Z-matrix of the N, CA and C atoms (Angstrom, degrees):
N
C 1 1.408
C 2 1.512 1 112.67
N 3 1.369 2 121.34 1 130.57
C 4 1.300 3 123.53 2 179.72
C 5 1.635 4 112.02 3 -72.59
N 6 1.235 5 112.35 4 132.06
C 7 1.434 6 119.42 5 178.55
C 8 1.555 7 110.00 6 -72.57
N 9 1.230 8 119.25 7 151.14
C 10 1.477 9 120.14 8 166.06
C 11 1.496 10 107.53 9 -104.93
N 12 1.304 11 116.61 10 169.10
C 13 1.454 12 117.91 11 -175.43
C 14 1.563 13 110.42 12 -67.33
N 15 1.268 14 122.69 13 -24.34
C 16 1.488 15 126.06 14 -179.19
C 17 1.576 16 110.06 15 -74.22
N 18 1.392 17 115.75 16 -8.96
C 19 1.479 18 116.17 17 177.48
C 20 1.536 19 114.92 18 -83.56
N 21 1.358 20 113.76 19 -10.67
C 22 1.467 21 115.42 20 -173.21
C 23 1.545 22 111.06 21 -88.73
N 24 1.332 23 110.76 22 140.82
C 25 1.418 24 123.00 23 174.77
C 26 1.536 25 109.43 24 -106.90
N 27 1.288 26 120.38 25 132.58
C 28 1.360 27 126.26 26 -178.41
C 29 1.536 28 110.35 27 -130.95
N 30 1.257 29 117.64 28 166.36
C 31 1.556 30 120.36 29 177.42
C 32 1.541 31 111.35 30 -103.61
N 33 1.197 32 119.26 31 130.64
C 34 1.497 33 118.63 32 175.61
C 35 1.489 34 109.28 33 -73.06
N 36 1.372 35 116.58 34 178.66
C 37 1.464 36 117.76 35 -173.34
C 38 1.538 37 110.33 36 -67.91
N 39 1.332 38 118.45 37 -13.73
C 40 1.481 39 120.67 38 178.76
C 41 1.564 40 106.98 39 -93.73
N 42 1.321 41 118.64 40 8.54
C 43 1.419 42 126.92 41 179.10
C 44 1.512 43 114.80 42 67.00
N 45 1.354 44 116.90 43 23.62
C 46 1.398 45 124.25 44 170.77
C 47 1.625 46 112.43 45 -87.89
N 48 1.307 47 115.44 46 142.51
C 49 1.447 48 118.08 47 179.54
C 50 1.569 49 113.84 48 -71.99
N 51 1.340 50 113.91 49 132.41
C 52 1.374 51 121.84 50 179.24
C 53 1.490 52 111.05 51 -127.03
N 54 1.397 53 119.40 52 126.18
C 55 1.365 54 125.29 53 178.89
C 56 1.475 55 105.74 54 -86.86
N 57 1.414 56 118.04 55 130.90
C 58 1.425 57 119.05 56 179.10
C 59 1.520 58 114.23 57 -70.47
N 60 1.312 59 113.69 58 -10.94
C 61 1.487 60 118.56 59 173.75
C 62 1.555 61 109.72 60 -60.56
N 63 1.282 62 114.92 61 -16.48
C 64 1.532 63 119.94 62 175.90
C 65 1.530 64 110.11 63 -59.33
N 66 1.272 65 114.71 64 -26.47
C 67 1.565 66 118.52 65 -175.33
C 68 1.465 67 110.85 66 -101.96
N 69 1.403 68 117.53 67 16.81
C 70 1.442 69 122.92 68 -176.53
C 71 1.467 70 109.25 69 -64.95
N 72 1.330 71 123.43 70 146.36
C 73 1.512 72 131.54 71 -174.48
C 74 1.474 73 115.08 72 60.99
N 75 1.322 74 120.36 73 17.69
C 76 1.490 75 126.03 74 172.41
C 77 1.388 76 111.37 75 -135.73
N 78 1.416 77 111.83 76 143.75
C 79 1.505 78 117.37 77 -179.63
C 80 1.627 79 107.13 78 -75.80
N 81 1.333 80 119.14 79 147.57
C 82 1.350 81 123.67 80 170.30
C 83 1.430 82 116.28 81 -150.25
N 84 1.408 83 115.53 82 164.44
C 85 1.408 84 120.28 83 -174.69
C 86 1.549 85 107.81 84 -120.50
N 87 1.303 86 119.66 85 127.33
C 88 1.446 87 126.33 86 178.07
C 89 1.505 88 106.38 87 -102.09
N 90 1.393 89 113.54 88 128.86
C 91 1.518 90 119.60 89 -175.44
C 92 1.596 91 110.26 90 -133.01
N 93 1.278 92 119.07 91 125.04
C 94 1.435 93 118.14 92 166.22
C 95 1.516 94 111.47 93 -77.91
N 96 1.334 95 124.31 94 125.18
C 97 1.387 96 129.64 95 -168.49
C 98 1.581 97 111.60 96 -118.20
N 99 1.321 98 113.55 97 164.35
C 100 1.440 99 122.55 98 168.79
C 101 1.448 100 109.94 99 -155.57
N 102 1.280 101 115.50 100 142.42
C 103 1.478 102 120.67 101 -175.50
C 104 1.594 103 117.61 102 -92.17
N 105 1.375 104 107.44 103 -3.73
C 106 1.683 105 108.80 104 -178.40
C 107 1.596 106 102.45 105 -130.44
N 108 1.285 107 115.75 106 51.61
C 109 1.499 108 119.79 107 -176.50
C 110 1.517 109 104.98 108 -125.93
N 111 1.415 110 111.15 109 152.15
C 112 1.465 111 117.27 110 177.25
C 113 1.583 112 112.74 111 -57.50
N 114 1.370 113 113.25 112 -19.92
C 115 1.461 114 115.59 113 -177.97
C 116 1.542 115 109.99 114 -98.24
N 117 1.281 116 120.76 115 -0.64
C 118 1.501 117 126.27 116 177.67
C 119 1.496 118 113.33 117 -42.05
N 120 1.389 119 117.56 118 -36.92
C 121 1.407 120 117.34 119 -175.02
C 122 1.642 121 111.66 120 -64.41
N 123 1.251 122 112.06 121 -14.04
C 124 1.543 123 120.22 122 172.97
C 125 1.541 124 110.25 123 -56.70
N 126 1.230 125 118.95 124 -25.71
C 127 1.479 126 119.82 125 172.93
C 128 1.502 127 110.37 126 -53.74
N 129 1.298 128 123.84 127 -37.10
C 130 1.439 129 127.30 128 -175.33
C 131 1.629 130 103.36 129 -68.43
N 132 1.350 131 114.81 130 -46.19
C 133 1.434 132 116.09 131 -174.99
C 134 1.544 133 111.76 132 -72.69
N 135 1.385 134 117.57 133 -32.78
C 136 1.443 135 120.10 134 171.76
C 137 1.598 136 113.90 135 -63.01
N 138 1.303 137 112.32 136 -40.18
C 139 1.557 138 117.96 137 173.45
C 140 1.490 139 114.73 138 -57.38
N 141 1.378 140 110.23 139 -44.28
C 142 1.412 141 120.76 140 -177.44
C 143 1.609 142 108.38 141 -66.48
N 144 1.245 143 119.04 142 -42.22
C 145 1.428 144 125.63 143 177.60
C 146 1.598 145 107.92 144 -64.83
N 147 1.285 146 115.49 145 -45.37
C 148 1.490 147 119.89 146 178.25
C 149 1.626 148 110.70 147 -57.50
N 150 1.315 149 106.43 148 -49.47
C 151 1.591 150 110.23 149 -174.35
C 152 1.519 151 108.07 150 -66.80
N 153 1.357 152 119.16 151 -33.95
C 154 1.397 153 122.97 152 -175.01
C 155 1.622 154 110.17 153 -65.35
N 156 1.371 155 122.99 154 -33.33
C 157 1.426 156 128.19 155 -167.98
C 158 1.441 157 111.58 156 -120.30
N 159 1.308 158 119.22 157 -14.91
C 160 1.531 159 119.14 158 -175.37
C 161 1.567 160 115.45 159 -49.71
N 162 1.291 161 116.88 160 -43.01
C 163 1.417 162 125.20 161 -179.55
C 164 1.562 163 113.10 162 -61.37
N 165 1.317 164 112.69 163 -20.12
C 166 1.558 165 121.03 164 174.70
C 167 1.476 166 111.08 165 -94.42
N 168 1.280 167 118.68 166 5.11
C 169 1.422 168 124.70 167 179.02
C 170 1.489 169 120.67 168 96.65
N 171 1.278 170 115.88 169 3.80
C 172 1.494 171 122.77 170 -178.95
C 173 1.532 172 109.85 171 -76.15
N 174 1.378 173 113.26 172 142.82
C 175 1.514 174 118.01 173 177.58
C 176 1.462 175 106.97 174 -132.26
N 177 1.348 176 114.61 175 157.83
C 178 1.464 177 120.40 176 167.58
C 179 1.569 178 104.82 177 -125.43
N 180 1.391 179 112.89 178 137.88
C 181 1.441 180 121.83 179 176.85
C 182 1.473 181 110.62 180 -117.07
N 183 1.402 182 115.24 181 112.57
C 184 1.407 183 121.88 182 -176.82
C 185 1.545 184 111.28 183 -95.30
N 186 1.348 185 113.48 184 131.98
C 187 1.564 186 115.10 185 -177.71
C 188 1.495 187 106.08 186 -127.34
N 189 1.352 188 118.85 187 100.09
C 190 1.423 189 125.70 188 179.02
C 191 1.572 190 110.09 189 -53.00
N 192 1.245 191 119.11 190 142.23
C 193 1.482 192 126.70 191 -179.05
C 194 1.499 193 113.79 192 -144.83
N 195 1.344 194 117.01 193 127.61
C 196 1.457 195 124.56 194 -176.38
C 197 1.579 196 112.29 195 -100.00
N 198 1.333 197 118.21 196 10.94
C 199 1.440 198 120.07 197 -171.94
C 200 1.538 199 114.77 198 -81.49
N 201 1.284 200 117.66 199 -8.85
C 202 1.445 201 119.45 200 -173.19
C 203 1.535 202 107.99 201 -119.60
N 204 1.311 203 115.83 202 100.49
C 205 1.475 204 125.39 203 177.34
C 206 1.504 205 112.92 204 62.88
N 207 1.349 206 116.62 205 24.45
C 208 1.486 207 120.05 206 179.85
C 209 1.419 208 114.77 207 54.50
N 210 1.397 209 117.59 208 38.80
C 211 1.399 210 121.48 209 -171.67
C 212 1.544 211 111.97 210 -90.86
N 213 1.257 212 122.03 211 13.27
C 214 1.498 213 125.01 212 177.37
C 215 1.541 214 104.88 213 -145.52
N 216 1.377 215 115.46 214 66.12
C 217 1.475 216 123.11 215 -175.74
C 218 1.517 217 112.78 216 -77.70
N 219 1.319 218 118.10 217 -28.63
C 220 1.451 219 122.97 218 -173.13
C 221 1.531 220 116.96 219 -61.61
N 222 1.286 221 110.48 220 174.64
C 223 1.531 222 118.64 221 173.70
C 224 1.456 223 109.05 222 -83.29
N 225 1.267 224 125.21 223 171.40
C 226 1.477 225 131.64 224 174.88
C 227 1.439 226 108.42 225 -53.07
N 228 1.428 227 118.57 226 -49.31
C 229 1.406 228 124.80 227 179.63
C 230 1.547 229 110.99 228 -57.97
N 231 1.390 230 117.00 229 -45.90
C 232 1.453 231 114.74 230 177.44
C 233 1.489 232 115.28 231 -64.20
N 234 1.357 233 119.20 232 -35.80
C 235 1.421 234 128.05 233 -179.79
C 236 1.495 235 109.89 234 -62.39
N 237 1.362 236 114.58 235 -47.78
C 238 1.416 237 121.15 236 -179.22
C 239 1.455 238 112.98 237 -65.84
N 240 1.329 239 119.65 238 -43.14
C 241 1.452 240 122.65 239 178.51
C 242 1.494 241 110.96 240 -64.92
N 243 1.378 242 117.34 241 -45.42
C 244 1.502 243 123.91 242 177.67
C 245 1.501 244 113.31 243 -55.33
N 246 1.346 245 114.58 244 -45.94
C 247 1.489 246 118.86 245 -175.36
C 248 1.566 247 108.42 246 -72.51
N 249 1.318 248 118.74 247 -29.56
C 250 1.417 249 116.43 248 179.22
C 251 1.549 250 113.38 249 -77.64
N 252 1.463 251 110.74 250 -45.72
C 253 1.448 252 117.44 251 -176.25
C 254 1.516 253 106.77 252 -65.73
N 255 1.277 254 115.04 253 -49.64
C 256 1.615 255 113.86 254 -168.54
C 257 1.558 256 111.75 255 -84.04
N 258 1.276 257 116.48 256 -31.71
C 259 1.407 258 118.12 257 -176.76
C 260 1.555 259 124.24 258 -124.76
N 261 1.364 260 108.98 259 1.31
C 262 1.426 261 118.17 260 177.07
C 263 1.511 262 113.69 261 61.96
N 264 1.321 263 115.32 262 29.99
C 265 1.451 264 118.88 263 -176.96
C 266 1.577 265 114.51 264 -63.56
N 267 1.242 266 115.21 265 124.18
C 268 1.424 267 126.35 266 178.39
C 269 1.509 268 115.92 267 -115.26
N 270 1.346 269 116.75 268 -10.75
C 271 1.496 270 119.31 269 171.02
C 272 1.455 271 113.36 270 -67.70
N 273 1.354 272 117.17 271 171.83
C 274 1.465 273 117.49 272 -179.64
C 275 1.414 274 116.92 273 -77.91
N 276 1.274 275 118.79 274 133.80
C 277 1.457 276 124.68 275 -176.64
C 278 1.480 277 103.61 276 -120.75
N 279 1.419 278 108.49 277 146.31
C 280 1.576 279 114.83 278 -174.47
C 281 1.554 280 109.62 279 -122.37
N 282 1.234 281 118.00 280 173.24
C 283 1.504 282 125.94 281 178.78
C 284 1.519 283 111.31 282 -61.97
N 285 1.225 284 117.33 283 145.47
C 286 1.471 285 123.14 284 -178.08
C 287 1.465 286 110.92 285 -55.05
N 288 1.342 287 122.98 286 135.41
C 289 1.459 288 128.31 287 -178.20
C 290 1.515 289 111.46 288 -132.35
N 291 1.248 290 118.01 289 159.04
C 292 1.441 291 122.24 290 161.90
C 293 1.536 292 108.71 291 -93.57
N 294 1.400 293 112.07 292 144.07
C 295 1.503 294 118.84 293 -177.61
C 296 1.441 295 119.64 294 -110.10
N 297 1.428 296 110.21 295 -7.07
C 298 1.511 297 123.36 296 178.98
C 299 1.580 298 109.15 297 -138.22
N 300 1.279 299 113.63 298 149.62
C 301 1.449 300 120.85 299 167.76
C 302 1.436 301 115.76 300 90.23
N 303 1.371 302 122.19 301 -169.79
C 304 1.421 303 120.04 302 -166.96
C 305 1.471 304 114.13 303 -71.79
N 306 1.317 305 120.60 304 -15.05
C 307 1.484 306 123.15 305 177.60
C 308 1.469 307 112.08 306 -102.48
N 309 1.295 308 118.79 307 6.29
C 310 1.474 309 119.31 308 -176.92
C 311 1.524 310 113.20 309 -59.16
N 312 1.337 311 114.20 310 145.53
C 313 1.448 312 122.26 311 -179.10
C 314 1.572 313 108.63 312 -64.25
N 315 1.327 314 118.45 313 137.28
C 316 1.486 315 121.38 314 -174.50
C 317 1.520 316 110.13 315 -61.63
N 318 1.304 317 113.60 316 -33.08
C 319 1.566 318 116.44 317 173.03
C 320 1.541 319 111.44 318 -52.65
N 321 1.293 320 112.49 319 -45.53
C 322 1.498 321 111.73 320 -176.22
C 323 1.509 322 115.20 321 -75.59
N 324 1.301 323 113.53 322 -25.90
C 325 1.533 324 120.78 323 170.80
C 326 1.480 325 104.60 324 -56.39
N 327 1.372 326 118.00 325 -52.74
C 328 1.529 327 123.84 326 -173.06
C 329 1.437 328 105.25 327 -63.67
N 330 1.371 329 126.94 328 -45.91
C 331 1.479 330 126.99 329 -172.80
C 332 1.512 331 104.34 330 -67.59
N 333 1.297 332 124.79 331 -40.70
C 334 1.505 333 120.10 332 -177.81
C 335 1.470 334 108.82 333 -75.22
N 336 1.304 335 122.04 334 -27.54
C 337 1.496 336 120.55 335 177.77
C 338 1.551 337 106.44 336 -69.30
N 339 1.333 338 119.44 337 -35.49
C 340 1.486 339 121.78 338 -179.96
C 341 1.499 340 114.87 339 -77.54
N 342 1.382 341 116.72 340 -34.97
C 343 1.421 342 117.83 341 178.64
C 344 1.520 343 108.16 342 -139.78
N 345 1.281 344 117.88 343 101.28
C 346 1.471 345 119.60 344 170.86
C 347 1.488 346 109.03 345 -79.46
N 348 1.334 347 113.88 346 -176.79
C 349 1.494 348 118.94 347 176.44
C 350 1.616 349 107.45 348 -114.61
N 351 1.277 350 115.45 349 177.88
C 352 1.423 351 121.71 350 171.26
C 353 1.435 352 114.06 351 -57.87
N 354 1.338 353 117.36 352 -25.50
C 355 1.482 354 121.13 353 -177.85
C 356 1.557 355 110.70 354 -102.96
N 357 1.311 356 116.25 355 13.22
C 358 1.391 357 122.58 356 179.48
C 359 1.536 358 115.32 357 106.41
N 360 1.296 359 120.46 358 -174.62
C 361 1.420 360 117.08 359 -174.04
C 362 1.494 361 119.94 360 -81.94
N 363 1.361 362 116.56 361 -21.17
C 364 1.397 363 120.69 362 173.44
C 365 1.497 364 116.61 363 -54.32
N 366 1.392 365 114.99 364 138.38
C 367 1.392 366 122.02 365 178.29
C 368 1.486 367 104.99 366 -84.02
N 369 1.493 368 113.02 367 128.21
C 370 1.483 369 118.84 368 -170.02
C 371 1.507 370 114.63 369 -89.74
N 372 1.356 371 115.29 370 -22.50
C 373 1.469 372 122.25 371 -173.90
C 374 1.466 373 116.18 372 -167.47
N 375 1.293 374 117.46 373 169.77
C 376 1.513 375 121.75 374 179.14
C 377 1.556 376 108.89 375 -64.44
N 378 1.337 377 114.64 376 152.94
C 379 1.395 378 126.48 377 -179.01
C 380 1.503 379 117.11 378 68.27
N 381 1.369 380 115.49 379 31.89
C 382 1.403 381 121.63 380 166.37
C 383 1.514 382 107.57 381 -75.11
N 384 1.280 383 121.70 382 131.81
C 385 1.455 384 127.50 383 -169.59
C 386 1.576 385 112.32 384 -120.28
N 387 1.333 386 114.43 385 138.57
C 388 1.486 387 123.63 386 -178.67
C 389 1.479 388 106.87 387 -124.55
N 390 1.265 389 116.75 388 122.64
C 391 1.574 390 123.55 389 177.10
C 392 1.461 391 109.75 390 -95.75
N 393 1.314 392 116.64 391 125.48
C 394 1.565 393 124.69 392 -178.19
C 395 1.487 394 104.46 393 -112.90
N 396 1.292 395 117.78 394 126.34
C 397 1.505 396 118.60 395 169.53
C 398 1.441 397 116.81 396 -73.48
N 399 1.332 398 120.27 397 -178.52
C 400 1.438 399 121.60 398 -175.48
C 401 1.463 400 116.79 399 -77.89
N 402 1.427 401 115.42 400 -2.63
C 403 1.522 402 120.61 401 169.65
C 404 1.415 403 112.42 402 -98.75
N 405 1.358 404 118.09 403 6.08
C 406 1.406 405 119.81 404 178.36
C 407 1.619 406 114.59 405 85.29
N 408 1.173 407 117.56 406 10.43
C 409 1.477 408 121.29 407 177.04
C 410 1.489 409 111.15 408 -88.50
N 411 1.275 410 116.19 409 129.85
C 412 1.502 411 123.16 410 172.77
C 413 1.451 412 111.50 411 -72.34
N 414 1.326 413 117.23 412 104.70
C 415 1.550 414 115.55 413 -172.07
C 416 1.446 415 117.66 414 -98.50
N 417 1.397 416 114.89 415 -17.99
C 418 1.536 417 116.62 416 -175.97
C 419 1.521 418 108.41 417 -160.02
N 420 1.283 419 110.73 418 142.94
C 421 1.509 420 120.86 419 173.45
C 422 1.476 421 107.22 420 -115.21
N 423 1.302 422 117.44 421 134.63
C 424 1.485 423 126.45 422 179.18
C 425 1.438 424 112.50 423 -113.34
N 426 1.312 425 120.81 424 139.13
C 427 1.370 426 126.69 425 177.16
C 428 1.570 427 114.76 426 -63.42
N 429 1.315 428 122.54 427 154.95
C 430 1.485 429 120.23 428 175.35
C 431 1.484 430 116.03 429 -55.62
N 432 1.389 431 120.76 430 -26.57
C 433 1.428 432 119.76 431 -178.31
C 434 1.555 433 110.93 432 -89.29
N 435 1.335 434 117.39 433 -0.08
C 436 1.504 435 119.41 434 175.59
C 437 1.538 436 110.14 435 -64.58
N 438 1.335 437 122.02 436 116.58
C 439 1.512 438 119.19 437 -179.52
C 440 1.608 439 103.22 438 -74.95
N 441 1.385 440 103.51 439 140.13
C 442 1.520 441 111.09 440 -174.55
C 443 1.542 442 115.45 441 -54.11
N 444 1.357 443 117.15 442 -36.53
C 445 1.561 444 115.84 443 -175.50
C 446 1.402 445 108.15 444 -69.42
N 447 1.405 446 123.90 445 -17.86
C 448 1.442 447 119.35 446 -177.42
C 449 1.542 448 108.96 447 -75.82
N 450 1.333 449 118.40 448 -6.44
C 451 1.444 450 123.83 449 -179.44
C 452 1.544 451 105.78 450 -82.20
N 453 1.282 452 120.30 451 -20.08
C 454 1.541 453 122.03 452 -164.71
C 455 1.539 454 107.75 453 -57.65
N 456 1.238 455 121.37 454 -34.70
C 457 1.522 456 119.66 455 -177.53
C 458 1.580 457 109.64 456 -66.99
N 459 1.212 458 115.70 457 -32.99
C 460 1.498 459 118.98 458 175.05
C 461 1.515 460 112.29 459 -68.31
N 462 1.422 461 112.08 460 -42.99
C 463 1.413 462 117.57 461 177.71
C 464 1.545 463 114.48 462 -63.18
N 465 1.309 464 112.91 463 -45.43
C 466 1.498 465 118.95 464 176.08
C 467 1.527 466 112.68 465 -54.10
N 468 1.338 467 113.23 466 -45.23
C 469 1.503 468 119.15 467 178.18
C 470 1.514 469 108.42 468 -55.88
N 471 1.322 470 116.41 469 -47.12
C 472 1.504 471 117.75 470 -177.97
C 473 1.478 472 113.68 471 -65.28
N 474 1.352 473 115.17 472 -38.42
C 475 1.480 474 117.05 473 176.96
C 476 1.434 475 116.98 474 -68.63
N 477 1.405 476 117.85 475 -25.54
C 478 1.429 477 123.93 476 176.05
C 479 1.531 478 108.49 477 -76.34
N 480 1.291 479 119.40 478 -29.37
C 481 1.508 480 122.67 479 -172.14
C 482 1.578 481 106.80 480 -84.96
N 483 1.213 482 118.21 481 5.93
C 484 1.520 483 120.38 482 177.60
C 485 1.513 484 115.42 483 -42.67
């Protein structure tokens, strides 16, 4: 039986279990993040995106990852404090995960199976983004260099399709 995205359980940044069914009937963006990456300033854009649409039910789920250049070496506590202090992050952050390889998180296996990239399924770097509609369908994958605010037109379309 094929899982749907709402069947996954992940751990939040405080290591508490979270069922993705919590996000049912709402669009959301899943992002693998890193706090010591050249793209780390995207946290600011992600936060702006979240604040723009959160009152309409939109969420962002950030998953720290240390697989690319060791750019997320800290503990969950370090990550959480850095995101808050440096970027004012208020969207949901989760425990550190691997997004590729034998130890990759099942959620990322699922996302990559649903939306590969032009270069294959493998995630190439931090800040790869997956947009999920309110029915749980992974509708689009964005490259790490895609600026968060350029995703707003796709989010607005989903919010109109409610």
